[in-house]
N, C-alpha and C positions, 0 to 999 in steps of 0.2 A: 570537585574537579574531576574525580574519577567517574562520577555519574554522567557528567557532560561528555566525557570521552567515550563512555560506553554507549550513550545515546547516539553520538555521532557515528560510531562504528556500526551500530545496528541499522541506522538509517542508510548509511552508505551500502551496507550489505543488501538491504532491501531494494535499493535502487539498482544494484548490480544484477540482482535476480530478475527484476522487471526488465532491465535493458537486455539481458541475455535472451529473454523470451522473444524480444522484438527482432532479433537478428536471425531468426529461423529462415532457412532457404527452402524454396519450393523445389521439389524433385522435377527434373525435366520430363517432358512428355515422352512416352515410348514411341518409337517410330511407327507410323501408321495410325496413331491416335490423334485426335484433335482436341485441343484445350478450348474451353469456353472462355471468351473474353470477359474480363471483369466489367460488371455494369457499374453505372454511377451510384446506384443504390447500395451496392456492396461496398464501394469505396467510402461512401458517406457513413455507413454503419460502422465500418472499421475505424474511421476517424473519430466518430462519437464514442466508440468503446475506448479508444486510447485516451480521449479527453476525460472521460469518466474515471478511468483508472488513474490518470494523473491527478485529478481533483481529489480522489480518495486518498492517494498517497500524500498529498499536501495536508490533508486533514490529519492523517496519522502522524506525519512529521511535526505538525503543530502541537499535537497532544504529547509527543515525546519531549518537545521543548518545555512544555509546561510541567511535566513530571520532573525534568531536570532542575526546574526552578522551585520544586516543592509545592506546586499549585495543583494538587491532586483532584480537587473538586472541579476546577476549571477544565482540567484534562478530560475528566469523565464527561463533562458537558460537551466538549468538543467532539469526543468519540460518538456521542449520541447523534451527531450530524451524519454519521455513516449509515444510520438505519435506512434500509431500503436500497442501499447502493450495492451493486455487484462488485465483490472483491475477488482478487486473484487468490489462489491458495497461499502464496507467500504473504500477502497482505492479511489474510485471515489469521495466519500463525502470528504475525506481528501484533495484530490487534489483541489476540488472546494473551500474549506475553505482556502487552501494555496494560490490559485490564487487570491482570494479576499484580503487576507492579503498583498500579493505582490502589488496589485493595490493600496491599501491604503498607503502602504509604499512609493511607487513611487510617488503618489500624494503629500504626505507630503514632500518628498525630493524636488519636483519641486516647492512647495510653499515657500520654504526657500529662 
């Protein structure tokens, strides 16, 4: 039960970190300067980046759920789905913590 609570707390914290980055406000233009309008390509790129970030977070959350259930090998396989994906610094830290938790769990299972 403690592990599930810990997992939920970590996942919620990761989501807060991600969400706080989305709320950044742009600085208003200085008087006399002209801002370039956002092009459709820039909007599409930003949207696809957000979708990729959300997909990566869903994979990370699924792996945490599997660790909470004691399914370390499955969690490791789920994390392998992140290869080649661009992760935020917070996601990279979360994945590192998750991988070390998986290794510890696998070691404990082998010691039995």
